[in-house]
All heavy atoms as a GROMACS GRO file, in nm:
protein
  576
    1MET      N    1   0.619   0.413  -0.124
    1MET     CA    2   0.520   0.360  -0.033
    1MET      C    3   0.385   0.348  -0.104
    1MET      O    4   0.343   0.440  -0.174
    1MET     CB    5   0.508   0.451   0.089
    1MET     CG    6   0.403   0.407   0.186
    1MET     SD    7   0.383   0.526   0.319
    1MET     CE    8   0.432   0.423   0.453
    2VAL      N    9   0.320   0.237  -0.085
    2VAL     CA   10   0.190   0.212  -0.146
    2VAL      C   11   0.083   0.284  -0.064
    2VAL      O   12   0.073   0.263   0.057
    2VAL     CB   13   0.160   0.061  -0.153
    2VAL    CG1   14   0.024   0.036  -0.213
    2VAL    CG2   15   0.268  -0.012  -0.232
    3PRO      N   16   0.002   0.370  -0.127
    3PRO     CA   17  -0.105   0.439  -0.055
    3PRO      C   18  -0.205   0.341   0.006
    3PRO      O   19  -0.225   0.231  -0.044
    3PRO     CB   20  -0.172   0.525  -0.161
    3PRO     CG   21  -0.067   0.543  -0.265
    3PRO     CD   22   0.012   0.414  -0.265
    4ASP      N   23  -0.268   0.384   0.113
    4ASP     CA   24  -0.365   0.302   0.185
    4ASP      C   25  -0.480   0.259   0.094
    4ASP      O   26  -0.515   0.329  -0.002
    4ASP     CB   27  -0.419   0.383   0.304
    4ASP     CG   28  -0.500   0.297   0.398
    4ASP    OD1   29  -0.440   0.206   0.459
    4ASP    OD2   30  -0.623   0.318   0.408
    5ARG      N   31  -0.538   0.145   0.128
    5ARG     CA   32  -0.651   0.091   0.050
    5ARG      C   33  -0.769   0.186   0.043
    5ARG      O   34  -0.852   0.177  -0.048
    5ARG     CB   35  -0.700  -0.040   0.114
    5ARG     CG   36  -0.615  -0.157   0.086
    5ARG     CD   37  -0.681  -0.282   0.145
    5ARG     NE   38  -0.602  -0.397   0.108
    5ARG     CZ   39  -0.535  -0.471   0.193
    5ARG    NH1   40  -0.540  -0.444   0.321
    5ARG    NH2   41  -0.466  -0.574   0.151
    6THR      N   42  -0.780   0.276   0.139
    6THR     CA   43  -0.895   0.368   0.143
    6THR      C   44  -0.878   0.487   0.048
    6THR      O   45  -0.972   0.564   0.032
    6THR     CB   46  -0.917   0.420   0.286
    6THR    OG1   47  -0.798   0.488   0.330
    6THR    CG2   48  -0.950   0.307   0.382
    7ASN      N   49  -0.763   0.499  -0.015
    7ASN     CA   50  -0.741   0.608  -0.110
    7ASN      C   51  -0.840   0.591  -0.226
    7ASN      O   52  -0.847   0.485  -0.288
    7ASN     CB   53  -0.596   0.603  -0.161
    7ASN     CG   54  -0.562   0.722  -0.248
    7ASN    OD1   55  -0.633   0.754  -0.342
    7ASN    ND2   56  -0.451   0.786  -0.216
    8PRO      N   57  -0.916   0.695  -0.257
    8PRO     CA   58  -1.020   0.683  -0.362
    8PRO      C   59  -0.964   0.653  -0.502
    8PRO      O   60  -1.038   0.607  -0.589
    8PRO     CB   61  -1.091   0.818  -0.360
    8PRO     CG   62  -1.005   0.909  -0.280
    8PRO     CD   63  -0.917   0.826  -0.194
    9ARG      N   64  -0.837   0.675  -0.523
    9ARG     CA   65  -0.779   0.646  -0.656
    9ARG      C   66  -0.780   0.497  -0.685
    9ARG      O   67  -0.783   0.457  -0.802
    9ARG     CB   68  -0.638   0.702  -0.666
    9ARG     CG   69  -0.643   0.857  -0.665
    9ARG     CD   70  -0.522   0.912  -0.723
    9ARG     NE   71  -0.532   0.903  -0.868
    9ARG     CZ   72  -0.494   0.997  -0.949
    9ARG    NH1   73  -0.447   1.107  -0.903
    9ARG    NH2   74  -0.503   0.980  -1.080
   10TRP      N   75  -0.775   0.412  -0.581
   10TRP     CA   76  -0.780   0.268  -0.604
   10TRP      C   77  -0.910   0.230  -0.675
   10TRP      O   78  -0.910   0.155  -0.771
   10TRP     CB   79  -0.770   0.190  -0.472
   10TRP     CG   80  -0.633   0.188  -0.412
   10TRP    CD1   81  -0.596   0.245  -0.294
   10TRP    CD2   82  -0.515   0.126  -0.464
   10TRP    NE1   83  -0.462   0.222  -0.270
   10TRP    CE2   84  -0.411   0.149  -0.374
   10TRP    CE3   85  -0.488   0.053  -0.579
   10TRP    CZ2   86  -0.282   0.102  -0.394
   10TRP    CZ3   87  -0.360   0.006  -0.599
   10TRP    CH2   88  -0.259   0.030  -0.508
   11LYS      N   89  -1.022   0.282  -0.623
   11LYS     CA   90  -1.152   0.251  -0.684
   11LYS      C   91  -1.158   0.305  -0.827
   11LYS      O   92  -1.206   0.236  -0.918
   11LYS     CB   93  -1.265   0.310  -0.600
   11LYS     CG   94  -1.402   0.274  -0.650
   11LYS     CD   95  -1.510   0.331  -0.563
   11LYS     CE   96  -1.646   0.304  -0.622
   11LYS     NZ   97  -1.752   0.372  -0.548
   12SER      N   98  -1.108   0.426  -0.848
   12SER     CA   99  -1.106   0.484  -0.983
   12SER      C  100  -1.019   0.401  -1.076
   12SER      O  101  -1.050   0.385  -1.194
   12SER     CB  102  -1.052   0.627  -0.978
   12SER     OG  103  -1.137   0.710  -0.905
   13LEU      N  104  -0.913   0.346  -1.022
   13LEU     CA  105  -0.821   0.265  -1.101
   13LEU      C  106  -0.887   0.135  -1.147
   13LEU      O  107  -0.887   0.104  -1.265
   13LEU     CB  108  -0.696   0.234  -1.017
   13LEU     CG  109  -0.584   0.160  -1.085
   13LEU    CD1  110  -0.522   0.247  -1.193
   13LEU    CD2  111  -0.480   0.120  -0.983
   14VAL      N  112  -0.944   0.060  -1.054
   14VAL     CA  113  -1.001  -0.070  -1.091
   14VAL      C  114  -1.130  -0.056  -1.171
   14VAL      O  115  -1.162  -0.143  -1.251
   14VAL     CB  116  -1.022  -0.164  -0.969
   14VAL    CG1  117  -0.891  -0.193  -0.900
   14VAL    CG2  118  -1.124  -0.111  -0.872
   15SER      N  119  -1.201   0.053  -1.151
   15SER     CA  120  -1.327   0.072  -1.224
   15SER      C  121  -1.303   0.118  -1.369
   15SER      O  122  -1.395   0.118  -1.449
   15SER     CB  123  -1.416   0.173  -1.152
   15SER     OG  124  -1.360   0.302  -1.160
   16GLY      N  125  -1.180   0.160  -1.398
   16GLY     CA  126  -1.149   0.205  -1.533
   16GLY      C  127  -1.164   0.355  -1.552
   16GLY      O  128  -1.144   0.406  -1.662
   17GLU      N  129  -1.202   0.428  -1.446
   17GLU     CA  130  -1.216   0.573  -1.456
   17GLU      C  131  -1.081   0.638  -1.483
   17GLU      O  132  -1.075   0.741  -1.551
   17GLU     CB  133  -1.275   0.629  -1.328
   17GLU     CG  134  -1.419   0.592  -1.304
   17GLU     CD  135  -1.469   0.639  -1.169
   17GLU    OE1  136  -1.423   0.743  -1.120
   17GLU    OE2  137  -1.554   0.570  -1.112
   18LEU      N  138  -0.974   0.581  -1.429
   18LEU     CA  139  -0.838   0.630  -1.451
   18LEU      C  140  -0.774   0.551  -1.565
   18LEU      O  141  -0.778   0.430  -1.564
   18LEU     CB  142  -0.752   0.608  -1.326
   18LEU     CG  143  -0.745   0.715  -1.221
   18LEU    CD1  144  -0.656   0.671  -1.107
   18LEU    CD2  145  -0.697   0.845  -1.277
   19SER      N  146  -0.719   0.620  -1.658
   19SER     CA  147  -0.649   0.554  -1.768
   19SER      C  148  -0.502   0.590  -1.759
   19SER      O  149  -0.464   0.706  -1.781
   19SER     CB  150  -0.708   0.600  -1.901
   19SER     OG  151  -0.641   0.536  -2.006
   20ILE      N  152  -0.420   0.493  -1.723
   20ILE     CA  153  -0.278   0.516  -1.698
   20ILE      C  154  -0.196   0.438  -1.802
   20ILE      O  155  -0.225   0.321  -1.828
   20ILE     CB  156  -0.239   0.467  -1.556
   20ILE    CG1  157  -0.325   0.533  -1.448
   20ILE    CG2  158  -0.091   0.487  -1.530
   20ILE    CD1  159  -0.303   0.679  -1.429
   21PRO      N  160  -0.092   0.499  -1.858
   21PRO     CA  161  -0.002   0.425  -1.948
   21PRO      C  162   0.102   0.348  -1.864
   21PRO      O  163   0.206   0.401  -1.828
   21PRO     CB  164   0.064   0.535  -2.031
   21PRO     CG  165   0.061   0.656  -1.942
   21PRO     CD  166  -0.062   0.642  -1.857
   22TYR      N  167   0.072   0.225  -1.830
   22TYR     CA  168   0.159   0.145  -1.744
   22TYR      C  169   0.288   0.108  -1.815
   22TYR      O  170   0.289   0.087  -1.936
   22TYR     CB  171   0.087   0.017  -1.700
   22TYR     CG  172  -0.042   0.044  -1.629
   22TYR    CD1  173  -0.164   0.012  -1.689
   22TYR    CD2  174  -0.045   0.102  -1.504
   22TYR    CE1  175  -0.284   0.038  -1.625
   22TYR    CE2  176  -0.164   0.128  -1.439
   22TYR     CZ  177  -0.283   0.096  -1.500
   22TYR     OH  178  -0.401   0.122  -1.438
   23THR      N  179   0.396   0.096  -1.738
   23THR     CA  180   0.524   0.057  -1.794
   23THR      C  181   0.554  -0.091  -1.772
   23THR      O  182   0.623  -0.153  -1.851
   23THR     CB  183   0.639   0.140  -1.733
   23THR    OG1  184   0.641   0.122  -1.592
   23THR    CG2  185   0.622   0.287  -1.766
   24LEU      N  186   0.501  -0.147  -1.666
   24LEU     CA  187   0.525  -0.287  -1.631
   24LEU      C  188   0.417  -0.375  -1.696
   24LEU      O  189   0.298  -0.352  -1.676
   24LEU     CB  190   0.524  -0.303  -1.479
   24LEU     CG  191   0.561  -0.438  -1.421
   24LEU    CD1  192   0.706  -0.472  -1.453
   24LEU    CD2  193   0.541  -0.438  -1.270
   25LEU      N  194   0.459  -0.475  -1.771
   25LEU     CA  195   0.365  -0.562  -1.841
   25LEU      C  196   0.269  -0.632  -1.744
   25LEU      O  197   0.149  -0.642  -1.772
   25LEU     CB  198   0.442  -0.665  -1.924
   25LEU     CG  199   0.358  -0.751  -2.018
   25LEU    CD1  200   0.282  -0.666  -2.118
   25LEU    CD2  201   0.448  -0.850  -2.091
   26ALA      N  202   0.320  -0.676  -1.631
   26ALA     CA  203   0.234  -0.742  -1.532
   26ALA      C  204   0.123  -0.648  -1.484
   26ALA      O  205   0.009  -0.691  -1.463
   26ALA     CB  206   0.318  -0.791  -1.414
   27THR      N  207   0.156  -0.521  -1.467
   27THR     CA  208   0.055  -0.423  -1.425
   27THR      C  209  -0.050  -0.406  -1.534
   27THR      O  210  -0.170  -0.400  -1.505
   27THR     CB  211   0.120  -0.287  -1.395
   27THR    OG1  212   0.224  -0.304  -1.299
   27THR    CG2  213   0.019  -0.189  -1.341
   28LYS      N  214  -0.007  -0.401  -1.659
   28LYS     CA  215  -0.102  -0.388  -1.771
   28LYS      C  216  -0.201  -0.503  -1.772
   28LYS      O  217  -0.321  -0.483  -1.786
   28LYS     CB  218  -0.027  -0.385  -1.904
   28LYS     CG  219   0.051  -0.259  -1.928
   28LYS     CD  220   0.125  -0.266  -2.059
   28LYS     CE  221   0.214  -0.146  -2.078
   28LYS     NZ  222   0.287  -0.147  -2.204
   29PHE      N  223  -0.149  -0.626  -1.757
   29PHE     CA  224  -0.236  -0.743  -1.759
   29PHE      C  225  -0.332  -0.744  -1.639
   29PHE      O  226  -0.452  -0.769  -1.654
   29PHE     CB  227  -0.155  -0.872  -1.759
   29PHE     CG  228  -0.088  -0.903  -1.890
   29PHE    CD1  229   0.034  -0.967  -1.892
   29PHE    CD2  230  -0.145  -0.869  -2.011
   29PHE    CE1  231   0.097  -0.998  -2.012
   29PHE    CE2  232  -0.083  -0.897  -2.132
   29PHE     CZ  233   0.038  -0.962  -2.132
   30LEU      N  234  -0.278  -0.715  -1.521
   30LEU     CA  235  -0.360  -0.715  -1.400
   30LEU      C  236  -0.471  -0.612  -1.411
   30LEU      O  237  -0.588  -0.641  -1.387
   30LEU     CB  238  -0.275  -0.686  -1.277
   30LEU     CG  239  -0.356  -0.667  -1.148
   30LEU    CD1  240  -0.413  -0.800  -1.101
   30LEU    CD2  241  -0.272  -0.602  -1.041
   31MET      N  242  -0.436  -0.490  -1.450
   31MET     CA  243  -0.536  -0.384  -1.454
   31MET      C  244  -0.640  -0.408  -1.563
   31MET      O  245  -0.758  -0.375  -1.544
   31MET     CB  246  -0.469  -0.248  -1.470
   31MET     CG  247  -0.378  -0.211  -1.353
   31MET     SD  248  -0.446  -0.246  -1.188
   31MET     CE  249  -0.596  -0.152  -1.190
   32ALA      N  250  -0.601  -0.468  -1.673
   32ALA     CA  251  -0.700  -0.502  -1.777
   32ALA      C  252  -0.800  -0.603  -1.723
   32ALA      O  253  -0.921  -0.589  -1.743
   32ALA     CB  254  -0.629  -0.557  -1.900
   33ARG      N  255  -0.750  -0.703  -1.650
   33ARG     CA  256  -0.839  -0.805  -1.593
   33ARG      C  257  -0.929  -0.745  -1.486
   33ARG      O  258  -1.051  -0.772  -1.483
   33ARG     CB  259  -0.756  -0.920  -1.535
   33ARG     CG  260  -0.840  -1.035  -1.484
   33ARG     CD  261  -0.755  -1.150  -1.436
   33ARG     NE  262  -0.663  -1.116  -1.331
   33ARG     CZ  263  -0.696  -1.099  -1.203
   33ARG    NH1  264  -0.822  -1.110  -1.165
   33ARG    NH2  265  -0.606  -1.069  -1.112
   34LEU      N  266  -0.873  -0.663  -1.398
   34LEU     CA  267  -0.953  -0.603  -1.290
   34LEU      C  268  -1.058  -0.508  -1.345
   34LEU      O  269  -1.172  -0.506  -1.296
   34LEU     CB  270  -0.862  -0.531  -1.190
   34LEU     CG  271  -0.764  -0.617  -1.112
   34LEU    CD1  272  -0.682  -0.532  -1.016
   34LEU    CD2  273  -0.834  -0.729  -1.038
   35THR      N  274  -1.022  -0.432  -1.446
   35THR     CA  275  -1.118  -0.339  -1.507
   35THR      C  276  -1.233  -0.414  -1.574
   35THR      O  277  -1.349  -0.375  -1.559
   35THR     CB  278  -1.047  -0.248  -1.608
   35THR    OG1  279  -0.942  -0.177  -1.541
   35THR    CG2  280  -1.142  -0.148  -1.670
   36ARG      N  281  -1.201  -0.524  -1.643
   36ARG     CA  282  -1.307  -0.606  -1.703
   36ARG      C  283  -1.400  -0.662  -1.596
   36ARG      O  284  -1.523  -0.661  -1.612
   36ARG     CB  285  -1.248  -0.720  -1.785
   36ARG     CG  286  -1.207  -0.683  -1.924
   36ARG     CD  287  -1.177  -0.804  -2.011
   36ARG     NE  288  -1.094  -0.905  -1.946
   36ARG     CZ  289  -0.961  -0.908  -1.948
   36ARG    NH1  290  -0.894  -0.813  -2.011
   36ARG    NH2  291  -0.895  -1.005  -1.889
   37ALA      N  292  -1.342  -0.709  -1.486
   37ALA     CA  293  -1.422  -0.766  -1.377
   37ALA      C  294  -1.509  -0.658  -1.313
   37ALA      O  295  -1.624  -0.685  -1.275
   37ALA     CB  296  -1.331  -0.830  -1.272
   38ALA      N  297  -1.459  -0.536  -1.303
   38ALA     CA  298  -1.536  -0.426  -1.244
   38ALA      C  299  -1.652  -0.387  -1.335
   38ALA      O  300  -1.760  -0.355  -1.286
   38ALA     CB  301  -1.446  -0.307  -1.218
   39LYS      N  302  -1.628  -0.389  -1.465
   39LYS     CA  303  -1.736  -0.354  -1.558
   39LYS      C  304  -1.844  -0.463  -1.561
   39LYS      O  305  -1.962  -0.434  -1.577
   39LYS     CB  306  -1.680  -0.330  -1.697
   39LYS     CG  307  -1.600  -0.202  -1.705
   39LYS     CD  308  -1.547  -0.175  -1.843
   39LYS     CE  309  -1.444  -0.066  -1.840
   39LYS     NZ  310  -1.490   0.064  -1.866
   40ALA      N  311  -1.803  -0.589  -1.542
   40ALA     CA  312  -1.898  -0.699  -1.541
   40ALA      C  313  -1.984  -0.698  -1.414
   40ALA      O  314  -2.101  -0.735  -1.417
   40ALA     CB  315  -1.825  -0.832  -1.553
   41ASP      N  316  -1.924  -0.657  -1.302
   41ASP     CA  317  -1.995  -0.653  -1.174
   41ASP      C  318  -1.950  -0.530  -1.096
   41ASP      O  319  -1.854  -0.537  -1.020
   41ASP     CB  320  -1.968  -0.780  -1.094
   41ASP     CG  321  -2.036  -0.780  -0.957
   41ASP    OD1  322  -2.116  -0.688  -0.928
   41ASP    OD2  323  -2.008  -0.872  -0.878
   42PRO      N  324  -2.017  -0.415  -1.116
   42PRO     CA  325  -1.975  -0.292  -1.048
   42PRO      C  326  -2.027  -0.276  -0.904
   42PRO      O  327  -2.025  -0.166  -0.850
   42PRO     CB  328  -2.032  -0.183  -1.140
   42PRO     CG  329  -2.153  -0.246  -1.199
   42PRO     CD  330  -2.122  -0.392  -1.214
   43SER      N  331  -2.069  -0.386  -0.842
   43SER     CA  332  -2.120  -0.376  -0.705
   43SER      C  333  -2.008  -0.334  -0.610
   43SER      O  334  -1.889  -0.358  -0.635
   43SER     CB  335  -2.177  -0.511  -0.660
   43SER     OG  336  -2.074  -0.607  -0.646
   44ALA      N  337  -2.047  -0.274  -0.499
   44ALA     CA  338  -1.950  -0.225  -0.400
   44ALA      C  339  -1.863  -0.338  -0.347
   44ALA      O  340  -1.743  -0.321  -0.327
   44ALA     CB  341  -2.023  -0.155  -0.286
   45GLY      N  342  -1.924  -0.453  -0.323
   45GLY     CA  343  -1.848  -0.567  -0.272
   45GLY      C  344  -1.742  -0.614  -0.369
   45GLY      O  345  -1.629  -0.645  -0.330
   46ASN      N  346  -1.777  -0.621  -0.496
   46ASN     CA  347  -1.681  -0.664  -0.597
   46ASN      C  348  -1.570  -0.561  -0.614
   46ASN      O  349  -1.453  -0.596  -0.624
   46ASN     CB  350  -1.749  -0.691  -0.731
   46ASN     CG  351  -1.656  -0.757  -0.829
   46ASN    OD1  352  -1.590  -0.855  -0.797
   46ASN    ND2  353  -1.650  -0.703  -0.949
   47LEU      N  354  -1.605  -0.432  -0.618
   47LEU     CA  355  -1.503  -0.328  -0.630
   47LEU      C  356  -1.406  -0.332  -0.513
   47LEU      O  357  -1.286  -0.316  -0.531
   47LEU     CB  358  -1.567  -0.190  -0.642
   47LEU     CG  359  -1.636  -0.159  -0.774
   47LEU    CD1  360  -1.700  -0.022  -0.770
   47LEU    CD2  361  -1.540  -0.169  -0.890
   48SER      N  362  -1.458  -0.357  -0.395
   48SER     CA  363  -1.372  -0.369  -0.276
   48SER      C  364  -1.274  -0.485  -0.291
   48SER      O  365  -1.155  -0.473  -0.259
   48SER     CB  366  -1.459  -0.386  -0.152
   48SER     OG  367  -1.378  -0.402  -0.038
   49LYS      N  368  -1.324  -0.597  -0.341
   49LYS     CA  369  -1.239  -0.715  -0.363
   49LYS      C  370  -1.131  -0.684  -0.467
   49LYS      O  371  -1.014  -0.721  -0.450
   49LYS     CB  372  -1.324  -0.833  -0.408
   49LYS     CG  373  -1.248  -0.962  -0.431
   49LYS     CD  374  -1.339  -1.068  -0.488
   49LYS     CE  375  -1.341  -1.049  -0.635
   49LYS     NZ  376  -1.341  -1.153  -0.726
   50LEU      N  377  -1.168  -0.614  -0.573
   50LEU     CA  378  -1.073  -0.579  -0.678
   50LEU      C  379  -0.969  -0.479  -0.629
   50LEU      O  380  -0.851  -0.489  -0.664
   50LEU     CB  381  -1.147  -0.526  -0.801
   50LEU     CG  382  -1.245  -0.625  -0.867
   50LEU    CD1  383  -1.324  -0.556  -0.976
   50LEU    CD2  384  -1.172  -0.747  -0.919
   51VAL      N  385  -1.011  -0.384  -0.548
   51VAL     CA  386  -0.916  -0.289  -0.488
   51VAL      C  387  -0.816  -0.365  -0.401
   51VAL      O  388  -0.696  -0.339  -0.406
   51VAL     CB  389  -0.990  -0.181  -0.406
   51VAL    CG1  390  -0.894  -0.107  -0.313
   51VAL    CG2  391  -1.061  -0.084  -0.498
   52ASP      N  392  -0.865  -0.460  -0.322
   52ASP     CA  393  -0.776  -0.542  -0.238
   52ASP      C  394  -0.673  -0.615  -0.323
   52ASP      O  395  -0.556  -0.623  -0.287
   52ASP     CB  396  -0.855  -0.642  -0.155
   52ASP     CG  397  -0.929  -0.578  -0.039
   52ASP    OD1  398  -0.899  -0.462  -0.005
   52ASP    OD2  399  -1.018  -0.645   0.017
   53GLU      N  400  -0.717  -0.668  -0.437
   53GLU     CA  401  -0.626  -0.741  -0.524
   53GLU      C  402  -0.520  -0.649  -0.585
   53GLU      O  403  -0.401  -0.684  -0.589
   53GLU     CB  404  -0.704  -0.811  -0.635
   53GLU     CG  405  -0.621  -0.907  -0.715
   53GLU     CD  406  -0.702  -0.991  -0.812
   53GLU    OE1  407  -0.826  -0.999  -0.798
   53GLU    OE2  408  -0.639  -1.050  -0.902
   54ALA      N  409  -0.561  -0.532  -0.629
   54ALA     CA  410  -0.466  -0.435  -0.684
   54ALA      C  411  -0.368  -0.389  -0.576
   54ALA      O  412  -0.247  -0.382  -0.600
   54ALA     CB  413  -0.540  -0.315  -0.744
   55TYR      N  414  -0.421  -0.359  -0.460
   55TYR     CA  415  -0.336  -0.315  -0.348
   55TYR      C  416  -0.232  -0.422  -0.313
   55TYR      O  417  -0.113  -0.391  -0.298
   55TYR     CB  418  -0.422  -0.284  -0.226
   55TYR     CG  419  -0.342  -0.246  -0.104
   55TYR    CD1  420  -0.299  -0.115  -0.087
   55TYR    CD2  421  -0.307  -0.341  -0.009
   55TYR    CE1  422  -0.224  -0.080   0.024
   55TYR    CE2  423  -0.232  -0.307   0.101
   55TYR     CZ  424  -0.190  -0.175   0.117
   55TYR     OH  425  -0.115  -0.141   0.227
   56THR      N  426  -0.274  -0.546  -0.304
   56THR     CA  427  -0.183  -0.657  -0.272
   56THR      C  428  -0.075  -0.670  -0.379
   56THR      O  429   0.042  -0.691  -0.347
   56THR     CB  430  -0.260  -0.788  -0.255
   56THR    OG1  431  -0.356  -0.772  -0.149
   56THR    CG2  432  -0.168  -0.904  -0.222
   57PHE      N  433  -0.114  -0.658  -0.504
   57PHE     CA  434  -0.016  -0.665  -0.614
   57PHE      C  435   0.091  -0.558  -0.597
   57PHE      O  436   0.210  -0.585  -0.605
   57PHE     CB  437  -0.086  -0.650  -0.749
   57PHE     CG  438   0.010  -0.632  -0.863
   57PHE    CD1  439   0.073  -0.742  -0.921
   57PHE    CD2  440   0.041  -0.505  -0.912
   57PHE    CE1  441   0.165  -0.726  -1.025
   57PHE    CE2  442   0.132  -0.488  -1.016
   57PHE     CZ  443   0.194  -0.599  -1.072
   58PHE      N  444   0.048  -0.434  -0.576
   58PHE     CA  445   0.144  -0.325  -0.565
   58PHE      C  446   0.225  -0.333  -0.436
   58PHE      O  447   0.342  -0.296  -0.434
   58PHE     CB  448   0.075  -0.189  -0.580
   58PHE     CG  449   0.044  -0.155  -0.722
   58PHE    CD1  450  -0.085  -0.163  -0.770
   58PHE    CD2  451   0.144  -0.116  -0.809
   58PHE    CE1  452  -0.115  -0.132  -0.901
   58PHE    CE2  453   0.116  -0.085  -0.942
   58PHE     CZ  454  -0.013  -0.093  -0.988
   59GLN      N  455   0.165  -0.381  -0.330
   59GLN     CA  456   0.237  -0.399  -0.204
   59GLN      C  457   0.347  -0.503  -0.222
   59GLN      O  458   0.459  -0.484  -0.177
   59GLN     CB  459   0.139  -0.444  -0.094
   59GLN     CG  460   0.198  -0.449   0.044
   59GLN     CD  461   0.221  -0.311   0.102
   59GLN    OE1  462   0.155  -0.215   0.067
   59GLN    NE2  463   0.315  -0.302   0.192
   60THR      N  464   0.315  -0.612  -0.289
   60THR     CA  465   0.411  -0.720  -0.312
   60THR      C  466   0.520  -0.680  -0.411
   60THR      O  467   0.635  -0.721  -0.397
   60THR     CB  468   0.337  -0.845  -0.366
   60THR    OG1  469   0.235  -0.881  -0.273
   60THR    CG2  470   0.431  -0.962  -0.385
   61ASN      N  471   0.484  -0.602  -0.511
   61ASN     CA  472   0.576  -0.567  -0.619
   61ASN      C  473   0.613  -0.419  -0.618
   61ASN      O  474   0.640  -0.360  -0.724
   61ASN     CB  475   0.512  -0.603  -0.754
   61ASN     CG  476   0.482  -0.750  -0.763
   61ASN    OD1  477   0.573  -0.831  -0.773
   61ASN    ND2  478   0.355  -0.784  -0.758
   62GLU      N  479   0.618  -0.361  -0.502
   62GLU     CA  480   0.638  -0.216  -0.490
   62GLU      C  481   0.763  -0.166  -0.563
   62GLU      O  482   0.759  -0.064  -0.631
   62GLU     CB  483   0.645  -0.177  -0.343
   62GLU     CG  484   0.655  -0.030  -0.319
   62GLU     CD  485   0.647   0.008  -0.173
   62GLU    OE1  486   0.635  -0.082  -0.087
   62GLU    OE2  487   0.654   0.129  -0.145
   63LYS      N  488   0.872  -0.239  -0.552
   63LYS     CA  489   0.997  -0.192  -0.613
   63LYS      C  490   0.991  -0.197  -0.766
   63LYS      O  491   1.029  -0.102  -0.832
   63LYS     CB  492   1.115  -0.271  -0.561
   63LYS     CG  493   1.148  -0.238  -0.419
   63LYS     CD  494   1.272  -0.307  -0.372
   63LYS     CE  495   1.297  -0.270  -0.226
   63LYS     NZ  496   1.418  -0.328  -0.175
   64ILE      N  497   0.943  -0.308  -0.820
   64ILE     CA  498   0.944  -0.319  -0.967
   64ILE      C  499   0.830  -0.240  -1.032
   64ILE      O  500   0.836  -0.208  -1.150
   64ILE     CB  501   0.942  -0.467  -1.014
   64ILE    CG1  502   0.815  -0.538  -0.972
   64ILE    CG2  503   1.065  -0.539  -0.968
   64ILE    CD1  504   0.797  -0.674  -1.036
   65ALA      N  505   0.726  -0.209  -0.954
   65ALA     CA  506   0.612  -0.134  -1.007
   65ALA      C  507   0.614   0.012  -0.963
   65ALA      O  508   0.514   0.082  -0.972
   65ALA     CB  509   0.482  -0.200  -0.964
   66ALA      N  510   0.730   0.060  -0.920
   66ALA     CA  511   0.740   0.197  -0.867
   66ALA      C  512   0.697   0.303  -0.969
   66ALA      O  513   0.629   0.400  -0.933
   66ALA     CB  514   0.882   0.223  -0.819
   67LYS      N  515   0.734   0.286  -1.095
   67LYS     CA  516   0.696   0.386  -1.197
   67LYS      C  517   0.545   0.390  -1.218
   67LYS      O  518   0.486   0.495  -1.234
   67LYS     CB  519   0.765   0.355  -1.329
   67LYS     CG  520   0.912   0.387  -1.328
   67LYS     CD  521   0.975   0.360  -1.464
   67LYS     CE  522   1.125   0.388  -1.459
   67LYS     NZ  523   1.188   0.358  -1.587
   68ASP      N  524   0.483   0.272  -1.215
   68ASP     CA  525   0.338   0.266  -1.230
   68ASP      C  526   0.268   0.328  -1.108
   68ASP      O  527   0.169   0.400  -1.123
   68ASP     CB  528   0.290   0.123  -1.254
   68ASP     CG  529   0.331   0.072  -1.392
   68ASP    OD1  530   0.358   0.155  -1.482
   68ASP    OD2  531   0.336  -0.051  -1.410
   69LEU      N  532   0.319   0.301  -0.991
   69LEU     CA  533   0.263   0.362  -0.869
   69LEU      C  534   0.272   0.514  -0.876
   69LEU      O  535   0.178   0.584  -0.842
   69LEU     CB  536   0.337   0.312  -0.744
   69LEU     CG  537   0.285   0.185  -0.680
   69LEU    CD1  538   0.382   0.137  -0.573
   69LEU    CD2  539   0.149   0.207  -0.619
   70GLN      N  540   0.386   0.562  -0.922
   70GLN     CA  541   0.406   0.706  -0.936
   70GLN      C  542   0.307   0.764  -1.037
   70GLN      O  543   0.250   0.871  -1.014
   70GLN     CB  544   0.550   0.736  -0.978
   70GLN     CG  545   0.580   0.883  -0.996
   70GLN     CD  546   0.568   0.963  -0.867
   70GLN    OE1  547   0.591   0.912  -0.759
   70GLN    NE2  548   0.528   1.088  -0.880
   71ALA      N  549   0.285   0.694  -1.146
   71ALA     CA  550   0.191   0.742  -1.248
   71ALA      C  551   0.048   0.746  -1.194
   71ALA      O  552  -0.030   0.836  -1.227
   71ALA     CB  553   0.197   0.653  -1.371
   72ILE      N  554   0.014   0.651  -1.110
   72ILE     CA  555  -0.122   0.642  -1.055
   72ILE      C  556  -0.145   0.746  -0.946
   72ILE      O  557  -0.244   0.818  -0.945
   72ILE     CB  558  -0.151   0.503  -0.999
   72ILE    CG1  559  -0.145   0.398  -1.110
   72ILE    CG2  560  -0.286   0.499  -0.928
   72ILE    CD1  561  -0.134   0.255  -1.060
   73PHE      N  562  -0.053   0.753  -0.851
   73PHE     CA  563  -0.074   0.834  -0.732
   73PHE      C  564   0.007   0.963  -0.731
   73PHE      O  565  -0.011   1.045  -0.642
   73PHE     CB  566  -0.044   0.751  -0.607
   73PHE     CG  567  -0.139   0.638  -0.589
   73PHE    CD1  568  -0.104   0.509  -0.627
   73PHE    CD2  569  -0.265   0.659  -0.539
   73PHE    CE1  570  -0.192   0.404  -0.613
   73PHE    CE2  571  -0.356   0.556  -0.525
   73PHE     CZ  572  -0.319   0.427  -0.562
   74GLY      N  573   0.096   0.978  -0.830
   74GLY     CA  574   0.176   1.097  -0.851
   74GLY      C  575   0.206   1.174  -0.734
   74GLY      O  576   0.223   1.271  -0.694
   0.00000   0.00000   0.00000
């Protein structure tokens, strides 16, 4: 199950505070892009948008990204 968007780990994830060794290539690419976007614009509005994008990705790909979800939210 994908944790709720309000879980503080989402913000830590997209901001780059969390460094996770992802197993899924798509997750690696997505998180690299989201982290770059967060560093370029760390405003609350942008971080919220990036969290929404990460959440949607994991919600859509929950089965294939299960190992990455486990690594993030353990």
